[in-house]
C-alpha positions in Angstrom: -112.3 -76.3 16.0 -111.6 -79.1 13.5 -110.8 -77.6 10.1 -114.1 -77.4 8.2 -114.0 -79.2 4.8 -117.1 -77.8 3.0 -117.6 -74.0 3.2 -120.4 -72.0 1.6 -118.9 -68.8 0.1 -121.6 -66.2 -0.5 -120.9 -63.3 -2.9 -118.7 -65.6 -4.8 -118.9 -63.6 -8.0 -117.8 -60.3 -6.3 -114.3 -58.9 -6.2 -113.4 -60.3 -2.7 -115.3 -63.6 -3.5 -113.3 -64.1 -6.7 -110.0 -63.6 -4.8 -111.1 -66.0 -2.0 -112.4 -68.7 -4.3 -108.9 -68.8 -5.9 -107.0 -68.8 -2.7 -109.0 -70.8 -0.1 -108.9 -74.2 -1.7 -105.2 -74.4 -1.0 -106.1 -74.6 2.7 -108.0 -77.7 2.0 -111.5 -76.3 1.7 -114.2 -77.5 -0.7 -116.1 -74.4 -1.6 -119.8 -74.3 -2.3 -120.4 -71.0 -4.2 -123.4 -68.8 -4.1 -124.2 -65.4 -5.7 -127.1 -63.4 -7.0 -125.3 -63.5 -10.4 -123.8 -66.4 -12.2 -120.2 -67.2 -11.2 -118.0 -67.2 -14.3 -116.3 -70.5 -14.9 -118.2 -72.2 -12.1 -121.2 -74.1 -13.6 -122.0 -75.7 -10.2 -122.4 -72.4 -8.4 -125.7 -71.7 -6.9 -127.5 -68.6 -8.3 -129.9 -67.3 -5.7 -131.2 -64.2 -3.9 -130.7 -64.0 -0.2 -134.4 -63.3 0.0 -135.1 -66.8 -1.3 -135.4 -68.7 2.0 -135.8 -72.1 0.5 -132.9 -71.8 -1.9 -130.7 -70.4 1.0 -131.6 -73.2 3.3 -130.7 -75.7 0.6 -127.4 -73.9 0.0 -126.3 -74.1 3.6 -127.4 -77.7 4.2 -124.5 -79.9 5.0 -121.8 -77.3 5.1 -119.3 -77.0 7.9 -119.1 -73.2 7.9 -120.1 -70.1 5.9 -118.1 -67.1 4.7 -120.7 -64.4 4.1 -119.5 -61.9 1.6 -122.7 -61.3 -0.3 -124.5 -58.0 -0.3 -124.1 -54.4 -1.4 -120.5 -53.2 -0.7 -120.9 -49.5 -1.3 -123.5 -46.9 -0.4 -127.0 -47.2 -1.7 -130.5 -46.0 -0.8 -131.6 -47.4 2.6 -134.3 -49.6 1.0 -131.7 -51.4 -1.1 -129.3 -51.8 1.9 -132.2 -53.0 4.0 -133.1 -55.8 1.6 -129.7 -57.0 0.6 -127.5 -56.4 3.7 -129.9 -56.4 6.6 -132.7 -58.7 5.7 -130.4 -60.9 3.6 -127.9 -61.4 6.4 -130.8 -62.3 8.7 -132.1 -64.9 6.2 -128.6 -66.4 6.0 -128.3 -66.7 9.8 -131.8 -68.2 10.1 -130.9 -70.8 7.4 -127.7 -71.6 9.2 -129.5 -72.0 12.6 -132.1 -74.2 11.1 -129.5 -76.4 9.4 -127.1 -76.5 12.4 -124.2 -74.8 10.7 -121.8 -74.1 13.6 -119.9 -71.1 12.4 -120.1 -68.0 10.1 -117.3 -65.7 9.1 -119.1 -62.4 8.5 -117.7 -59.7 6.2 -118.2 -56.6 8.4 -116.4 -53.4 7.4 -114.2 -50.6 8.7 -117.2 -48.5 7.7 -119.1 -49.7 10.8 -116.7 -47.4 12.7 -116.1 -45.0 9.8 -116.6 -41.7 11.7 -114.0 -42.7 14.3 -111.1 -40.2 14.1 -108.0 -41.9 12.6 -105.0 -41.9 14.9 -102.4 -39.2 14.2 -98.6 -39.5 14.4 -95.7 -40.9 12.4 -95.8 -44.6 11.6 -95.5 -47.0 13.0 -97.9 -45.9 15.8 -97.5 -46.9 19.4 -99.8 -49.9 20.1 -101.7 -47.8 22.6 -102.7 -45.4 19.9 -104.2 -48.0 17.6 -108.0 -48.2 17.3 -109.4 -51.1 19.3 -112.2 -53.4 18.2 -114.1 -52.2 21.2 -114.3 -48.6 20.0 -117.9 -47.4 19.8 -119.4 -48.1 16.4 -119.8 -44.9 14.3 -121.1 -46.0 10.9 -120.4 -43.6 8.1 -123.1 -44.7 5.6 -126.2 -46.9 5.4 -123.8 -49.5 4.2 -121.7 -49.1 7.4 -124.9 -49.1 9.4 -125.8 -52.5 7.9 -122.5 -53.9 9.0 -123.1 -52.7 12.5 -126.4 -54.6 12.4 -124.6 -57.7 11.1 -122.3 -57.6 14.1 -125.2 -57.3 16.5 -127.1 -60.0 14.7 -124.0 -62.3 15.1 -123.8 -61.5 18.8 -127.5 -62.3 19.2 -127.2 -65.7 17.4 -124.3 -66.6 19.5 -126.0 -65.7 22.8 -129.4 -67.1 21.8 -128.5 -70.1 19.7 -124.8 -70.8 20.1 -124.0 -70.1 16.5 -120.4 -68.8 16.4 -119.2 -65.9 14.2 -116.0 -64.1 13.5 -117.0 -60.6 12.3 -114.1 -59.2 10.1 -114.0 -55.5 9.8 -112.4 -55.6 6.4 -110.3 -52.7 5.2 -109.5 -52.8 1.5 -108.6 -56.2 0.0 -107.0 -55.6 -3.4 -103.9 -56.9 -5.1 -102.2 -53.7 -4.1 -103.2 -50.4 -2.4 -104.5 -47.6 -4.7 -104.6 -44.6 -2.3 -102.6 -43.1 0.5 -105.4 -43.9 2.9 -105.3 -47.5 1.8 -101.7 -47.8 3.0 -103.2 -48.0 6.5 -106.1 -50.4 5.9 -104.9 -52.6 3.1 -105.3 -56.3 3.3 -103.4 -58.3 0.7 -105.4 -61.2 -0.9 -103.0 -63.7 0.6 -103.4 -62.2 4.1 -107.2 -62.2 3.5 -107.1 -65.9 2.9 -104.9 -66.4 6.0 -107.3 -64.4 8.1 -110.4 -66.3 6.8 -108.6 -69.6 7.4 -107.8 -68.5 11.0 -111.4 -67.4 11.5 -112.7 -70.8 10.3 -110.4 -72.9 12.5 -109.8 -71.1 15.8 -111.3 -72.7 18.9 -114.2 -71.2 20.9 -114.6 -67.9 19.1 -118.2 -67.2 20.3 -118.7 -63.9 18.6 -115.3 -62.3 18.0 -114.8 -59.0 16.1 -111.5 -58.5 14.4 -110.0 -55.9 12.0 -109.0 -57.3 8.6 -105.8 -55.9 7.2 -102.2 -56.8 6.6 -99.4 -55.9 9.1 -99.0 -52.5 7.5 -96.3 -50.1 8.8 -99.0 -47.3 8.7 -101.6 -49.4 10.5 -104.4 -47.5 12.2 -106.1 -50.3 14.1 -105.3 -53.0 16.6 -104.9 -56.6 15.2 -104.7 -58.2 18.6 -108.0 -60.1 18.3 -107.2 -61.3 14.8 -103.8 -62.5 15.9 -105.4 -64.3 18.8 -107.3 -66.5 16.3 -103.9 -67.6 14.9 -103.7 -65.0 12.1 -100.2 -64.2 11.2 -100.1 -61.5 8.4 -97.1 -61.5 6.2 -97.6 -58.5 4.0 -97.1 -54.7 4.4 -98.3 -51.9 2.2 -95.1 -49.9 2.8 -93.4 -50.8 -0.6 -96.2 -48.9 -2.3 -96.0 -45.8 -0.1 -93.4 -43.7 -1.9 -95.2 -43.9 -5.2 -98.7 -43.2 -3.9 -97.6 -40.3 -1.7 -95.7 -38.8 -4.6 -98.8 -39.0 -6.7 -101.5 -38.1 -4.2 -99.7 -36.3 -1.3 -99.9 -37.0 2.4 -103.2 -37.2 4.2 -104.5 -33.8 5.4 -106.0 -33.9 9.0 -108.1 -30.9 8.1 -109.9 -32.8 5.3 -112.8 -34.7 6.8 -112.3 -37.6 4.4 -108.6 -37.9 5.6 -109.4 -37.3 9.3 -111.8 -40.2 9.8 -111.3 -43.9 9.5 -113.9 -44.3 6.8 -112.1 -42.0 4.3 -114.3 -40.5 1.6 -117.3 -42.6 2.7 -117.9 -40.0 5.4 -118.6 -37.2 2.9 -118.7 -38.5 -0.7 -119.3 -42.2 -0.5 -119.1 -44.3 -3.7 -122.6 -45.3 -4.8 -123.6 -48.9 -5.7 -124.1 -48.9 -9.5 -126.8 -51.6 -9.7 
């Protein structure tokens, strides 16, 4: 696929959106920003709700691709998740279909498979022990359930309308990992930009699901489908391991939050504050 020039970035005021709007222009993208809240320092950003179909259709008009990060990123009552993440993602796909946008990069989540048992063993794990993208979805929250819906919606829009999507099951994208669990699912911001760039430019993706993380020594999941897009991660969480393990201890397989891929989302999920 020719490198898209103009990309709509939804959720541009959020944590991941802020990181990506700083990093992606270096790949040659002109970003059109959208968020429910004003984007600090970006007077031309579009402030709109995903429920506003007219504003959304105008926002997607003329773009070459969309990176969809907007929505609730923690647990919340189902009614809030329904409106923001499920209905909102549907409205975005409909606007993209109506305006002929050829590709969406959808921010899915590891929480779509959060109740999957994490692989056990000393790192690095044998490739055969890594969790594949084809593992049955086992969402750990209403939030994770909404990401499962998003993946199915993406598949439907590919099969029905030919709108391509790369669904990225993001781990934890922060400047550095902050927990022992995060050592296995961390994606550095630089690797996040590399992965989004690969997802925007790879040929013939149809609907492709990938895990989003760096090449961590303690990796739990299989990055094969991400690498097939041309993603070449350069970072590893291991330099942070000694300090975090000294502070927090090793993961305990008898602790449900440590035994499942989704971590504390399976038993004490963080609640969306808004």
